[in-house]
Phi, psi and omega in degrees: 000133182280177188293316183298319183289326182296310177300321182288325180297315184294323180300316184287327192295330183078010184280174179311134178084349185289331184308322178286355185245012175223165186283157180289131181068191179261134180277153173086349182218156178276121184277173179291165185279067180219119189264164181293320187297322179293321176300310181294322181301317179284326176298320180294320176301313180294320179293317182289329179279329190224352177088164186293330180295343186256002179274120166230160178295333179292305181299325173296313176303320178301315176307320189276350180070040181218180179260163180297327178304308181300312179299327185286354173289331187250330182224137188279318182218177169305321180300316175305311187293324180294315179299312177299320184289319174304312181294323180301313185295334182291338178300340177277354176271111192288135172269114183296159180180134174078016175286324182075014184268359183094169186299322184294324174295318181292318184291317179305319179291319179296312181288330168300320179286322178297314178296320185295321183293312178303320178293323178287339179234077192300336180287342187292321187296330182286352182247004187285359176267008174281158173302132183244088179252001180287154186305319181296315179295313184295321179296325179285323181293316178302318178300313184300312179296315180294328176289324177292322169303317179297326184285350180095017178276123180245167178288149012278356189280340181294312179294319179304309180301312178299314179295318179304319183286316177302306179300332183285317181289319177299306178305315180300310181300316185295321178296313183296314180290323177293312183298318182289326184273336185248334185269087176294153181310315181297323184290320182293316179306310186300315187292321184292320168305317172308308180290330174294311175301331184254022186302326175296327177283324184231063187296321181297311178298322181289341185259328193225353179304166182299334178286340180259326191288341180094195189242033179277073186297320183303313184292319180299312177301313184297319178296313173302315177295319178299326179287325173301307181301316173306315178292324177296307185301315185291324179294309177306320178294320178296322175298315180297315179298332184275006179085013177279147170293149171285158181307319182293319183292315179306313177302309183296315177297323180299319184295317179295323181291324180299329183289000000 
């Protein structure tokens, strides 16, 4: 199957990611007075209030004061709505630029901003395994990869570094939001007592595990991110010490040779 047929098939299917592969609304006719922006705004309100599990096309249409048929003029499926909502919240993740503080500061700012958005919208981290083709997501992913290249990270380490940072922020946000919503105080106390009773079997967890360490999520996240960036920086330094050109230098040298 060639690329154009694959894209066309994904667009027609209405599956996750397909909303970005077909035109907005229906062509050739004037649609009803309901915009995609308004749909996304109301969907975000519903998602923030009740979570992804409560989002249905019927409930969304009711909140918009319209019928499901009218809603389908603009979005094909619930997956369309989720894709649009996810991309909308990424607009709040600021893309660093012009700070002059180096690639580590830029990546730290990007990841911190990403985490803050995921925590403001607890439903979002559970959906990030779907295709992410919206312009806001792609712009921030492009910045992540470009900054790692600028730092001297080359393949196969480039993809590993990008995935490591992405998975770290998603997993951290998912863990924090789940912990805050499900771990009631009585449950925590019972779990802590369980670890205390079994401290000989699990000595490290009993002394240092999450049930003992507390809920200083910000500090733990910052320390973990620093460790990841330390590893990325060390790897890039090792490649430079081995006499390899940085990805940026290889690109520039290739351009010179082409001239």
